mmCIF file as Biopython writes it, N, C-alpha, C and O atoms, coordinates in Angstrom:
data_model
#
loop_
_atom_site.group_PDB
_atom_site.id
_atom_site.type_symbol
_atom_site.label_atom_id
_atom_site.label_alt_id
_atom_site.label_comp_id
_atom_site.label_asym_id
_atom_site.label_entity_id
_atom_site.label_seq_id
_atom_site.pdbx_PDB_ins_code
_atom_site.Cartn_x
_atom_site.Cartn_y
_atom_site.Cartn_z
_atom_site.occupancy
_atom_site.B_iso_or_equiv
_atom_site.auth_seq_id
_atom_site.auth_asym_id
_atom_site.pdbx_PDB_model_num
ATOM 1   N N  . MET A ? 1  ? 0.830   -1.183 0.000   1.0 0.0 1  A 1 
ATOM 2   C CA . MET A ? 1  ? 0.000   0.000  0.000   1.0 0.0 1  A 1 
ATOM 3   C C  . MET A ? 1  ? 0.877   1.250  0.000   1.0 0.0 1  A 1 
ATOM 4   O O  . MET A ? 1  ? 0.625   2.196  -0.747  1.0 0.0 1  A 1 
ATOM 5   N N  . LYS A ? 2  ? 1.912   1.246  0.846   1.0 0.0 2  A 1 
ATOM 6   C CA . LYS A ? 2  ? 2.780   2.404  0.924   1.0 0.0 2  A 1 
ATOM 7   C C  . LYS A ? 2  ? 3.599   2.548  -0.366  1.0 0.0 2  A 1 
ATOM 8   O O  . LYS A ? 2  ? 3.804   3.662  -0.850  1.0 0.0 2  A 1 
ATOM 9   N N  . LEU A ? 3  ? 4.063   1.433  -0.916  1.0 0.0 3  A 1 
ATOM 10  C CA . LEU A ? 3  ? 4.839   1.478  -2.151  1.0 0.0 3  A 1 
ATOM 11  C C  . LEU A ? 3  ? 3.997   1.999  -3.313  1.0 0.0 3  A 1 
ATOM 12  O O  . LEU A ? 3  ? 4.484   2.776  -4.135  1.0 0.0 3  A 1 
ATOM 13  N N  . THR A ? 4  ? 2.745   1.576  -3.382  1.0 0.0 4  A 1 
ATOM 14  C CA . THR A ? 4  ? 1.848   2.052  -4.423  1.0 0.0 4  A 1 
ATOM 15  C C  . THR A ? 4  ? 1.655   3.566  -4.330  1.0 0.0 4  A 1 
ATOM 16  O O  . THR A ? 4  ? 1.635   4.258  -5.347  1.0 0.0 4  A 1 
ATOM 17  N N  . THR A ? 5  ? 1.515   4.065  -3.127  1.0 0.0 5  A 1 
ATOM 18  C CA . THR A ? 5  ? 1.335   5.496  -2.922  1.0 0.0 5  A 1 
ATOM 19  C C  . THR A ? 5  ? 2.587   6.272  -3.320  1.0 0.0 5  A 1 
ATOM 20  O O  . THR A ? 5  ? 2.490   7.346  -3.914  1.0 0.0 5  A 1 
ATOM 21  N N  . ILE A ? 6  ? 3.744   5.741  -3.000  1.0 0.0 6  A 1 
ATOM 22  C CA . ILE A ? 6  ? 4.995   6.402  -3.381  1.0 0.0 6  A 1 
ATOM 23  C C  . ILE A ? 6  ? 5.155   6.409  -4.897  1.0 0.0 6  A 1 
ATOM 24  O O  . ILE A ? 6  ? 5.584   7.413  -5.466  1.0 0.0 6  A 1 
ATOM 25  N N  . ILE A ? 7  ? 4.818   5.306  -5.557  1.0 0.0 7  A 1 
ATOM 26  C CA . ILE A ? 7  ? 4.903   5.235  -7.022  1.0 0.0 7  A 1 
ATOM 27  C C  . ILE A ? 7  ? 3.949   6.233  -7.659  1.0 0.0 7  A 1 
ATOM 28  O O  . ILE A ? 7  ? 4.322   6.926  -8.606  1.0 0.0 7  A 1 
ATOM 29  N N  . CYS A ? 8  ? 2.726   6.316  -7.154  1.0 0.0 8  A 1 
ATOM 30  C CA . CYS A ? 8  ? 1.747   7.263  -7.709  1.0 0.0 8  A 1 
ATOM 31  C C  . CYS A ? 8  ? 2.195   8.703  -7.497  1.0 0.0 8  A 1 
ATOM 32  O O  . CYS A ? 8  ? 1.995   9.544  -8.374  1.0 0.0 8  A 1 
ATOM 33  N N  . CYS A ? 9  ? 2.794   8.999  -6.354  1.0 0.0 9  A 1 
ATOM 34  C CA . CYS A ? 9  ? 3.315   10.347 -6.127  1.0 0.0 9  A 1 
ATOM 35  C C  . CYS A ? 9  ? 4.439   10.658 -7.107  1.0 0.0 9  A 1 
ATOM 36  O O  . CYS A ? 9  ? 4.514   11.763 -7.644  1.0 0.0 9  A 1 
ATOM 37  N N  . GLY A ? 10 ? 5.306   9.688  -7.338  1.0 0.0 10 A 1 
ATOM 38  C CA . GLY A ? 10 ? 6.395   9.880  -8.297  1.0 0.0 10 A 1 
ATOM 39  C C  . GLY A ? 10 ? 5.888   10.117 -9.704  1.0 0.0 10 A 1 
ATOM 40  O O  . GLY A ? 10 ? 6.414   10.966 -10.425 1.0 0.0 10 A 1 
ATOM 41  N N  . ILE A ? 11 ? 4.866   9.368  -10.098 1.0 0.0 11 A 1 
ATOM 42  C CA . ILE A ? 11 ? 4.273   9.543  -11.427 1.0 0.0 11 A 1 
ATOM 43  C C  . ILE A ? 11 ? 3.691   10.946 -11.569 1.0 0.0 11 A 1 
ATOM 44  O O  . ILE A ? 11 ? 3.896   11.602 -12.590 1.0 0.0 11 A 1 
ATOM 45  N N  . LEU A ? 12 ? 2.972   11.405 -10.560 1.0 0.0 12 A 1 
ATOM 46  C CA . LEU A ? 12 ? 2.361   12.732 -10.644 1.0 0.0 12 A 1 
ATOM 47  C C  . LEU A ? 12 ? 3.407   13.842 -10.616 1.0 0.0 12 A 1 
ATOM 48  O O  . LEU A ? 12 ? 3.224   14.875 -11.260 1.0 0.0 12 A 1 
ATOM 49  N N  . ILE A ? 13 ? 4.495   13.647 -9.883  1.0 0.0 13 A 1 
ATOM 50  C CA . ILE A ? 13 ? 5.564   14.635 -9.896  1.0 0.0 13 A 1 
ATOM 51  C C  . ILE A ? 13 ? 6.204   14.691 -11.274 1.0 0.0 13 A 1 
ATOM 52  O O  . ILE A ? 13 ? 6.490   15.775 -11.784 1.0 0.0 13 A 1 
ATOM 53  N N  . LEU A ? 14 ? 6.431   13.530 -11.880 1.0 0.0 14 A 1 
ATOM 54  C CA . LEU A ? 14 ? 7.016   13.473 -13.217 1.0 0.0 14 A 1 
ATOM 55  C C  . LEU A ? 14 ? 6.122   14.161 -14.241 1.0 0.0 14 A 1 
ATOM 56  O O  . LEU A ? 14 ? 6.609   14.927 -15.072 1.0 0.0 14 A 1 
ATOM 57  N N  . PHE A ? 15 ? 4.830   13.899 -14.190 1.0 0.0 15 A 1 
ATOM 58  C CA . PHE A ? 15 ? 3.907   14.548 -15.110 1.0 0.0 15 A 1 
ATOM 59  C C  . PHE A ? 15 ? 3.808   16.043 -14.833 1.0 0.0 15 A 1 
ATOM 60  O O  . PHE A ? 15 ? 3.576   16.827 -15.754 1.0 0.0 15 A 1 
ATOM 61  N N  . GLY A ? 16 ? 3.979   16.445 -13.584 1.0 0.0 16 A 1 
ATOM 62  C CA . GLY A ? 16 ? 4.017   17.868 -13.260 1.0 0.0 16 A 1 
ATOM 63  C C  . GLY A ? 16 ? 5.220   18.563 -13.870 1.0 0.0 16 A 1 
ATOM 64  O O  . GLY A ? 16 ? 5.119   19.701 -14.329 1.0 0.0 16 A 1 
ATOM 65  N N  . VAL A ? 17 ? 6.362   17.879 -13.875 1.0 0.0 17 A 1 
ATOM 66  C CA . VAL A ? 17 ? 7.558   18.431 -14.513 1.0 0.0 17 A 1 
ATOM 67  C C  . VAL A ? 17 ? 7.335   18.547 -16.023 1.0 0.0 17 A 1 
ATOM 68  O O  . VAL A ? 17 ? 7.693   19.556 -16.630 1.0 0.0 17 A 1 
ATOM 69  N N  . PHE A ? 18 ? 6.741   17.512 -16.626 1.0 0.0 18 A 1 
ATOM 70  C CA . PHE A ? 18 ? 6.430   17.569 -18.055 1.0 0.0 18 A 1 
ATOM 71  C C  . PHE A ? 18 ? 5.500   18.739 -18.368 1.0 0.0 18 A 1 
ATOM 72  O O  . PHE A ? 18 ? 5.685   19.435 -19.366 1.0 0.0 18 A 1 
ATOM 73  N N  . ALA A ? 19 ? 4.502   18.953 -17.514 1.0 0.0 19 A 1 
ATOM 74  C CA . ALA A ? 19 ? 3.554   20.052 -17.726 1.0 0.0 19 A 1 
ATOM 75  C C  . ALA A ? 19 ? 4.239   21.400 -17.563 1.0 0.0 19 A 1 
ATOM 76  O O  . ALA A ? 19 ? 3.931   22.342 -18.293 1.0 0.0 19 A 1 
ATOM 77  N N  . ALA A ? 20 ? 5.165   21.504 -16.614 1.0 0.0 20 A 1 
ATOM 78  C CA . ALA A ? 20 ? 5.881   22.765 -16.415 1.0 0.0 20 A 1 
ATOM 79  C C  . ALA A ? 20 ? 6.768   23.085 -17.612 1.0 0.0 20 A 1 
ATOM 80  O O  . ALA A ? 20 ? 6.846   24.237 -18.039 1.0 0.0 20 A 1 
ATOM 81  N N  . VAL A ? 21 ? 7.431   22.077 -18.150 1.0 0.0 21 A 1 
ATOM 82  C CA . VAL A ? 21 ? 8.265   22.291 -19.343 1.0 0.0 21 A 1 
ATOM 83  C C  . VAL A ? 21 ? 7.393   22.749 -20.503 1.0 0.0 21 A 1 
ATOM 84  O O  . VAL A ? 21 ? 7.763   23.658 -21.245 1.0 0.0 21 A 1 
ATOM 85  N N  . TYR A ? 22 ? 6.239   22.118 -20.654 1.0 0.0 22 A 1 
ATOM 86  C CA . TYR A ? 22 ? 5.330   22.512 -21.741 1.0 0.0 22 A 1 
ATOM 87  C C  . TYR A ? 22 ? 4.800   23.932 -21.547 1.0 0.0 22 A 1 
ATOM 88  O O  . TYR A ? 22 ? 4.699   24.701 -22.503 1.0 0.0 22 A 1 
ATOM 89  N N  . ALA A ? 23 ? 4.464   24.271 -20.305 1.0 0.0 23 A 1 
ATOM 90  C CA . ALA A ? 23 ? 3.907   25.606 -20.036 1.0 0.0 23 A 1 
ATOM 91  C C  . ALA A ? 23 ? 4.952   26.702 -20.223 1.0 0.0 23 A 1 
ATOM 92  O O  . ALA A ? 23 ? 4.627   27.794 -20.689 1.0 0.0 23 A 1 
ATOM 93  N N  . LEU A ? 24 ? 6.190   26.424 -19.867 1.0 0.0 24 A 1 
ATOM 94  C CA . LEU A ? 24 ? 7.220   27.458 -19.929 1.0 0.0 24 A 1 
ATOM 95  C C  . LEU A ? 24 ? 7.899   27.566 -21.292 1.0 0.0 24 A 1 
ATOM 96  O O  . LEU A ? 24 ? 8.383   28.638 -21.657 1.0 0.0 24 A 1 
ATOM 97  N N  . SER A ? 25 ? 7.942   26.464 -22.048 1.0 0.0 25 A 1 
ATOM 98  C CA . SER A ? 25 ? 8.673   26.518 -23.310 1.0 0.0 25 A 1 
ATOM 99  C C  . SER A ? 25 ? 7.813   26.224 -24.542 1.0 0.0 25 A 1 
ATOM 100 O O  . SER A ? 25 ? 8.199   26.569 -25.659 1.0 0.0 25 A 1 
ATOM 101 N N  . GLY A ? 26 ? 6.672   25.601 -24.353 1.0 0.0 26 A 1 
ATOM 102 C CA . GLY A ? 26 ? 5.841   25.218 -25.486 1.0 0.0 26 A 1 
ATOM 103 C C  . GLY A ? 26 ? 6.256   23.905 -26.121 1.0 0.0 26 A 1 
ATOM 104 O O  . GLY A ? 26 ? 5.664   23.484 -27.115 1.0 0.0 26 A 1 
ATOM 105 N N  . PHE A ? 27 ? 7.275   23.244 -25.556 1.0 0.0 27 A 1 
ATOM 106 C CA . PHE A ? 27 ? 7.747   21.959 -26.065 1.0 0.0 27 A 1 
ATOM 107 C C  . PHE A ? 27 ? 7.112   20.850 -25.246 1.0 0.0 27 A 1 
ATOM 108 O O  . PHE A ? 27 ? 7.280   20.798 -24.027 1.0 0.0 27 A 1 
ATOM 109 N N  . ASP A ? 28 ? 6.378   19.954 -25.916 1.0 0.0 28 A 1 
ATOM 110 C CA . ASP A ? 28 ? 5.698   18.861 -25.229 1.0 0.0 28 A 1 
ATOM 111 C C  . ASP A ? 28 ? 6.673   17.701 -25.043 1.0 0.0 28 A 1 
ATOM 112 O O  . ASP A ? 28 ? 6.875   16.885 -25.942 1.0 0.0 28 A 1 
ATOM 113 N N  . LEU A ? 29 ? 7.268   17.650 -23.862 1.0 0.0 29 A 1 
ATOM 114 C CA . LEU A ? 29 ? 8.284   16.647 -23.561 1.0 0.0 29 A 1 
ATOM 115 C C  . LEU A ? 29 ? 7.701   15.238 -23.531 1.0 0.0 29 A 1 
ATOM 116 O O  . LEU A ? 29 ? 8.361   14.287 -23.950 1.0 0.0 29 A 1 
ATOM 117 N N  . LEU A ? 30 ? 6.478   15.095 -23.041 1.0 0.0 30 A 1 
ATOM 118 C CA . LEU A ? 30 ? 5.842   13.777 -23.004 1.0 0.0 30 A 1 
ATOM 119 C C  . LEU A ? 30 ? 5.590   13.259 -24.413 1.0 0.0 30 A 1 
ATOM 120 O O  . LEU A ? 30 ? 5.831   12.083 -24.688 1.0 0.0 30 A 1 
ATOM 121 N N  . LEU A ? 31 ? 5.121   14.097 -25.289 1.0 0.0 31 A 1 
ATOM 122 C CA . LEU A ? 31 ? 4.904   13.691 -26.676 1.0 0.0 31 A 1 
ATOM 123 C C  . LEU A ? 31 ? 6.228   13.355 -27.356 1.0 0.0 31 A 1 
ATOM 124 O O  . LEU A ? 31 ? 6.284   12.469 -28.209 1.0 0.0 31 A 1 
ATOM 125 N N  . PHE A ? 32 ? 7.274   14.050 -26.985 1.0 0.0 32 A 1 
ATOM 126 C CA . PHE A ? 32 ? 8.602   13.735 -27.517 1.0 0.0 32 A 1 
ATOM 127 C C  . PHE A ? 32 ? 9.049   12.344 -27.074 1.0 0.0 32 A 1 
ATOM 128 O O  . PHE A ? 32 ? 9.571   11.572 -27.878 1.0 0.0 32 A 1 
ATOM 129 N N  . PHE A ? 33 ? 8.842   12.022 -25.790 1.0 0.0 33 A 1 
ATOM 130 C CA . PHE A ? 33 ? 9.216   10.693 -25.294 1.0 0.0 33 A 1 
ATOM 131 C C  . PHE A ? 33 ? 8.360   9.584  -25.897 1.0 0.0 33 A 1 
ATOM 132 O O  . PHE A ? 33 ? 8.796   8.436  -25.988 1.0 0.0 33 A 1 
ATOM 133 N N  . CYS A ? 34 ? 7.151   9.928  -26.305 1.0 0.0 34 A 1 
ATOM 134 C CA . CYS A ? 34 ? 6.266   8.952  -26.945 1.0 0.0 34 A 1 
ATOM 135 C C  . CYS A ? 34 ? 6.521   8.844  -28.442 1.0 0.0 34 A 1 
ATOM 136 O O  . CYS A ? 34 ? 5.851   8.069  -29.124 1.0 0.0 34 A 1 
ATOM 137 N N  . ALA A ? 35 ? 7.470   9.600  -28.962 1.0 0.0 35 A 1 
ATOM 138 C CA . ALA A ? 35 ? 7.831   9.610  -30.383 1.0 0.0 35 A 1 
ATOM 139 C C  . ALA A ? 35 ? 6.646   9.984  -31.266 1.0 0.0 35 A 1 
ATOM 140 O O  . ALA A ? 35 ? 6.522   9.491  -32.387 1.0 0.0 35 A 1 
ATOM 141 N N  . GLY A ? 36 ? 5.781   10.849 -30.764 1.0 0.0 36 A 1 
ATOM 142 C CA . GLY A ? 36 ? 4.654   11.327 -31.553 1.0 0.0 36 A 1 
ATOM 143 C C  . GLY A ? 36 ? 3.510   10.343 -31.670 1.0 0.0 36 A 1 
ATOM 144 O O  . GLY A ? 36 ? 2.555   10.610 -32.400 1.0 0.0 36 A 1 
ATOM 145 N N  . ASN A ? 37 ? 3.570   9.211  -30.977 1.0 0.0 37 A 1 
ATOM 146 C CA . ASN A ? 37 ? 2.521   8.198  -31.031 1.0 0.0 37 A 1 
ATOM 147 C C  . ASN A ? 37 ? 1.383   8.611  -30.092 1.0 0.0 37 A 1 
ATOM 148 O O  . ASN A ? 37 ? 1.563   8.646  -28.875 1.0 0.0 37 A 1 
ATOM 149 N N  . SER A ? 38 ? 0.219   8.921  -30.657 1.0 0.0 38 A 1 
ATOM 150 C CA . SER A ? 38 ? -0.885  9.427  -29.838 1.0 0.0 38 A 1 
ATOM 151 C C  . SER A ? 38 ? -1.486  8.346  -28.938 1.0 0.0 38 A 1 
ATOM 152 O O  . SER A ? 38 ? -2.027  8.668  -27.880 1.0 0.0 38 A 1 
ATOM 153 N N  . THR A ? 39 ? -1.404  7.080  -29.329 1.0 0.0 39 A 1 
ATOM 154 C CA . THR A ? 39 ? -1.940  6.006  -28.490 1.0 0.0 39 A 1 
ATOM 155 C C  . THR A ? 39 ? -1.119  5.863  -27.212 1.0 0.0 39 A 1 
ATOM 156 O O  . THR A ? 39 ? -1.682  5.734  -26.125 1.0 0.0 39 A 1 
ATOM 157 N N  . VAL A ? 40 ? 0.193   5.885  -27.333 1.0 0.0 40 A 1 
ATOM 158 C CA . VAL A ? 40 ? 1.066   5.801  -26.155 1.0 0.0 40 A 1 
ATOM 159 C C  . VAL A ? 40 ? 0.906   7.056  -25.300 1.0 0.0 40 A 1 
ATOM 160 O O  . VAL A ? 40 ? 0.910   6.985  -24.071 1.0 0.0 40 A 1 
ATOM 161 N N  . TYR A ? 41 ? 0.766   8.198  -25.958 1.0 0.0 41 A 1 
ATOM 162 C CA . TYR A ? 41 ? 0.574   9.472  -25.254 1.0 0.0 41 A 1 
ATOM 163 C C  . TYR A ? 41 ? -0.676  9.429  -24.380 1.0 0.0 41 A 1 
ATOM 164 O O  . TYR A ? 41 ? -0.642  9.818  -23.213 1.0 0.0 41 A 1 
ATOM 165 N N  . ARG A ? 42 ? -1.771  8.956  -24.952 1.0 0.0 42 A 1 
ATOM 166 C CA . ARG A ? 42 ? -3.024  8.864  -24.189 1.0 0.0 42 A 1 
ATOM 167 C C  . ARG A ? 42 ? -2.935  7.829  -23.080 1.0 0.0 42 A 1 
ATOM 168 O O  . ARG A ? 42 ? -3.506  8.020  -22.006 1.0 0.0 42 A 1 
ATOM 169 N N  . ALA A ? 43 ? -2.226  6.735  -23.328 1.0 0.0 43 A 1 
ATOM 170 C CA . ALA A ? 43 ? -2.069  5.708  -22.298 1.0 0.0 43 A 1 
ATOM 171 C C  . ALA A ? 43 ? -1.288  6.255  -21.103 1.0 0.0 43 A 1 
ATOM 172 O O  . ALA A ? 43 ? -1.635  5.975  -19.955 1.0 0.0 43 A 1 
ATOM 173 N N  . LEU A ? 44 ? -0.241  7.031  -21.366 1.0 0.0 44 A 1 
ATOM 174 C CA . LEU A ? 44 ? 0.524   7.616  -20.270 1.0 0.0 44 A 1 
ATOM 175 C C  . LEU A ? 44 ? -0.274  8.681  -19.529 1.0 0.0 44 A 1 
ATOM 176 O O  . LEU A ? 44 ? -0.156  8.807  -18.310 1.0 0.0 44 A 1 
ATOM 177 N N  . LEU A ? 45 ? -1.081  9.443  -20.250 1.0 0.0 45 A 1 
ATOM 178 C CA . LEU A ? 45 ? -1.938  10.425 -19.576 1.0 0.0 45 A 1 
ATOM 179 C C  . LEU A ? 45 ? -2.983  9.729  -18.702 1.0 0.0 45 A 1 
ATOM 180 O O  . LEU A ? 45 ? -3.318  10.227 -17.627 1.0 0.0 45 A 1 
ATOM 181 N N  . SER A ? 46 ? -3.496  8.593  -19.148 1.0 0.0 46 A 1 
ATOM 182 C CA . SER A ? 46 ? -4.455  7.860  -18.319 1.0 0.0 46 A 1 
ATOM 183 C C  . SER A ? 46 ? -3.770  7.285  -17.084 1.0 0.0 46 A 1 
ATOM 184 O O  . SER A ? 46 ? -4.399  7.138  -16.037 1.0 0.0 46 A 1 
ATOM 185 N N  . LEU A ? 47 ? -2.482  6.959  -17.201 1.0 0.0 47 A 1 
ATOM 186 C CA . LEU A ? 47 ? -1.722  6.502  -16.039 1.0 0.0 47 A 1 
ATOM 187 C C  . LEU A ? 47 ? -1.647  7.595  -14.982 1.0 0.0 47 A 1 
ATOM 188 O O  . LEU A ? 47 ? -1.730  7.310  -13.787 1.0 0.0 47 A 1 
ATOM 189 N N  . ALA A ? 48 ? -1.492  8.827  -15.407 1.0 0.0 48 A 1 
ATOM 190 C CA . ALA A ? 48 ? -1.493  9.944  -14.467 1.0 0.0 48 A 1 
ATOM 191 C C  . ALA A ? 48 ? -2.860  10.088 -13.799 1.0 0.0 48 A 1 
ATOM 192 O O  . ALA A ? 48 ? -2.948  10.399 -12.612 1.0 0.0 48 A 1 
ATOM 193 N N  . GLY A ? 49 ? -3.917  9.861  -14.563 1.0 0.0 49 A 1 
ATOM 194 C CA . GLY A ? 49 ? -5.267  9.914  -13.981 1.0 0.0 49 A 1 
ATOM 195 C C  . GLY A ? 49 ? -5.480  8.836  -12.936 1.0 0.0 49 A 1 
ATOM 196 O O  . GLY A ? 49 ? -6.079  9.093  -11.892 1.0 0.0 49 A 1 
ATOM 197 N N  . VAL A ? 50 ? -4.999  7.641  -13.203 1.0 0.0 50 A 1 
ATOM 198 C CA . VAL A ? 50 ? -5.122  6.543  -12.236 1.0 0.0 50 A 1 
ATOM 199 C C  . VAL A ? 50 ? -4.311  6.857  -10.981 1.0 0.0 50 A 1 
ATOM 200 O O  . VAL A ? 50 ? -4.759  6.591  -9.866  1.0 0.0 50 A 1 
ATOM 201 N N  . GLY A ? 51 ? -3.125  7.421  -11.164 1.0 0.0 51 A 1 
ATOM 202 C CA . GLY A ? 51 ? -2.316  7.804  -10.007 1.0 0.0 51 A 1 
ATOM 203 C C  . GLY A ? 51 ? -3.005  8.851  -9.154  1.0 0.0 51 A 1 
ATOM 204 O O  . GLY A ? 51 ? -2.958  8.785  -7.926  1.0 0.0 51 A 1 
ATOM 205 N N  . ALA A ? 52 ? -3.642  9.812  -9.794  1.0 0.0 52 A 1 
ATOM 206 C CA . ALA A ? 52 ? -4.356  10.857 -9.050  1.0 0.0 52 A 1 
ATOM 207 C C  . ALA A ? 52 ? -5.562  10.277 -8.312  1.0 0.0 52 A 1 
ATOM 208 O O  . ALA A ? 52 ? -5.841  10.659 -7.176  1.0 0.0 52 A 1 
ATOM 209 N N  . LEU A ? 53 ? -6.271  9.363  -8.954  1.0 0.0 53 A 1 
ATOM 210 C CA . LEU A ? 53 ? -7.421  8.732  -8.281  1.0 0.0 53 A 1 
ATOM 211 C C  . LEU A ? 53 ? -6.978  7.875  -7.102  1.0 0.0 53 A 1 
ATOM 212 O O  . LEU A ? 53 ? -7.649  7.839  -6.070  1.0 0.0 53 A 1 
ATOM 213 N N  . TRP A ? 54 ? -5.850  7.184  -7.250  1.0 0.0 54 A 1 
ATOM 214 C CA . TRP A ? 54 ? -5.335  6.379  -6.134  1.0 0.0 54 A 1 
ATOM 215 C C  . TRP A ? 54 ? -4.997  7.278  -4.941  1.0 0.0 54 A 1 
ATOM 216 O O  . TRP A ? 54 ? -5.334  6.953  -3.802  1.0 0.0 54 A 1 
ATOM 217 N N  . LEU A ? 55 ? -4.333  8.405  -5.204  1.0 0.0 55 A 1 
ATOM 218 C CA . LEU A ? 55 ? -3.978  9.297  -4.102  1.0 0.0 55 A 1 
ATOM 219 C C  . LEU A ? 55 ? -5.206  9.922  -3.459  1.0 0.0 55 A 1 
ATOM 220 O O  . LEU A ? 55 ? -5.223  10.153 -2.250  1.0 0.0 55 A 1 
ATOM 221 N N  . LEU A ? 56 ? -6.229  10.198 -4.251  1.0 0.0 56 A 1 
ATOM 222 C CA . LEU A ? 56 ? -7.473  10.707 -3.687  1.0 0.0 56 A 1 
ATOM 223 C C  . LEU A ? 56 ? -8.106  9.662  -2.772  1.0 0.0 56 A 1 
ATOM 224 O O  . LEU A ? 56 ? -8.555  9.987  -1.673  1.0 0.0 56 A 1 
ATOM 225 N N  . PHE A ? 57 ? -8.142  8.409  -3.222  1.0 0.0 57 A 1 
ATOM 226 C CA . PHE A ? 57 ? -8.655  7.321  -2.384  1.0 0.0 57 A 1 
ATOM 227 C C  . PHE A ? 57 ? -7.841  7.198  -1.107  1.0 0.0 57 A 1 
ATOM 228 O O  . PHE A ? 57 ? -8.401  7.051  -0.021  1.0 0.0 57 A 1 
ATOM 229 N N  . TRP A ? 58 ? -6.514  7.259  -1.235  1.0 0.0 58 A 1 
ATOM 230 C CA . TRP A ? 58 ? -5.640  7.109  -0.082  1.0 0.0 58 A 1 
ATOM 231 C C  . TRP A ? 58 ? -5.875  8.220  0.937   1.0 0.0 58 A 1 
ATOM 232 O O  . TRP A ? 58 ? -5.887  7.975  2.143   1.0 0.0 58 A 1 
ATOM 233 N N  . LEU A ? 59 ? -6.064  9.449  0.439   1.0 0.0 59 A 1 
ATOM 234 C CA . LEU A ? 59 ? -6.305  10.567 1.354   1.0 0.0 59 A 1 
ATOM 235 C C  . LEU A ? 59 ? -7.648  10.449 2.063   1.0 0.0 59 A 1 
ATOM 236 O O  . LEU A ? 59 ? -7.772  10.835 3.226   1.0 0.0 59 A 1 
ATOM 237 N N  . ILE A ? 60 ? -8.650  9.922  1.377   1.0 0.0 60 A 1 
ATOM 238 C CA . ILE A ? 60 ? -9.970  9.770  1.988   1.0 0.0 60 A 1 
ATOM 239 C C  . ILE A ? 60 ? -9.990  8.585  2.952   1.0 0.0 60 A 1 
ATOM 240 O O  . ILE A ? 60 ? -10.509 8.692  4.063   1.0 0.0 60 A 1 
ATOM 241 N N  . ALA A ? 61 ? -9.425  7.462  2.526   1.0 0.0 61 A 1 
ATOM 242 C CA . ALA A ? 61 ? -9.520  6.236  3.323   1.0 0.0 61 A 1 
ATOM 243 C C  . ALA A ? 61 ? -8.623  6.251  4.554   1.0 0.0 61 A 1 
ATOM 244 O O  . ALA A ? 61 ? -9.027  5.760  5.609   1.0 0.0 61 A 1 
ATOM 245 N N  . PHE A ? 62 ? -7.429  6.797  4.447   1.0 0.0 62 A 1 
ATOM 246 C CA . PHE A ? 62 ? -6.469  6.678  5.545   1.0 0.0 62 A 1 
ATOM 247 C C  . PHE A ? 62 ? -6.244  7.972  6.317   1.0 0.0 62 A 1 
ATOM 248 O O  . PHE A ? 62 ? -5.615  7.948  7.374   1.0 0.0 62 A 1 
ATOM 249 N N  . ARG A ? 63 ? -6.734  9.081  5.825   1.0 0.0 63 A 1 
ATOM 250 C CA . ARG A ? 63 ? -6.657  10.378 6.501   1.0 0.0 63 A 1 
ATOM 251 C C  . ARG A ? 63 ? -5.286  10.627 7.141   1.0 0.0 63 A 1 
ATOM 252 O O  . ARG A ? 63 ? -5.176  10.692 8.365   1.0 0.0 63 A 1 
ATOM 253 N N  . PRO A ? 64 ? -4.247  10.767 6.319   1.0 0.0 64 A 1 
ATOM 254 C CA . PRO A ? 64 ? -2.910  10.949 6.907   1.0 0.0 64 A 1 
ATOM 255 C C  . PRO A ? 64 ? -2.733  12.285 7.621   1.0 0.0 64 A 1 
ATOM 256 O O  . PRO A ? 64 ? -1.778  12.448 8.380   1.0 0.0 64 A 1 
ATOM 257 N N  . THR A ? 65 ? -3.625  13.238 7.397   1.0 0.0 65 A 1 
ATOM 258 C CA . THR A ? 65 ? -3.493  14.540 8.067   1.0 0.0 65 A 1 
ATOM 259 C C  . THR A ? 65 ? -4.296  14.614 9.357   1.0 0.0 65 A 1 
ATOM 260 O O  . THR A ? 65 ? -4.261  15.642 10.033  1.0 0.0 65 A 1 
ATOM 261 N N  . LYS A ? 66 ? -5.018  13.559 9.719   1.0 0.0 66 A 1 
ATOM 262 C CA . LYS A ? 66 ? -5.835  13.586 10.931  1.0 0.0 66 A 1 
ATOM 263 C C  . LYS A ? 66 ? -5.024  13.808 12.205  1.0 0.0 66 A 1 
ATOM 264 O O  . LYS A ? 66 ? -5.466  14.564 13.070  1.0 0.0 66 A 1 
ATOM 265 N N  . PRO A ? 67 ? -3.834  13.169 12.360  1.0 0.0 67 A 1 
ATOM 266 C CA . PRO A ? 67 ? -3.064  13.433 13.585  1.0 0.0 67 A 1 
ATOM 267 C C  . PRO A ? 67 ? -2.570  14.881 13.707  1.0 0.0 67 A 1 
ATOM 268 O O  . PRO A ? 67 ? -2.204  15.306 14.803  1.0 0.0 67 A 1 
ATOM 269 N N  . LEU A ? 68 ? -2.553  15.630 12.631  1.0 0.0 68 A 1 
ATOM 270 C CA . LEU A ? 68 ? -2.087  17.009 12.701  1.0 0.0 68 A 1 
ATOM 271 C C  . LEU A ? 68 ? -3.097  17.935 13.364  1.0 0.0 68 A 1 
ATOM 272 O O  . LEU A ? 68 ? -2.725  18.990 13.878  1.0 0.0 68 A 1 
ATOM 273 N N  . SER A ? 69 ? -4.352  17.559 13.359  1.0 0.0 69 A 1 
ATOM 274 C CA . SER A ? 69 ? -5.377  18.435 13.953  1.0 0.0 69 A 1 
ATOM 275 C C  . SER A ? 69 ? -5.599  18.086 15.388  1.0 0.0 69 A 1 
ATOM 276 O O  . SER A ? 69 ? -6.423  18.712 16.055  1.0 0.0 69 A 1 
#
């Protein structure tokens, strides 16, 4: 469970870096790594969606911020 959460966080950080490069330079680094293949591009974007949904579930189910209050 903890390893899955760490992997999903890493995936979202990586996609955040890709988005920052695209926003600041206009160069789509993810599309470059996919060699222009739109099927692979969409599959990797869906992976980011799954990672975000997993982290949302983890935050709701395990409430890691509850001890802070």
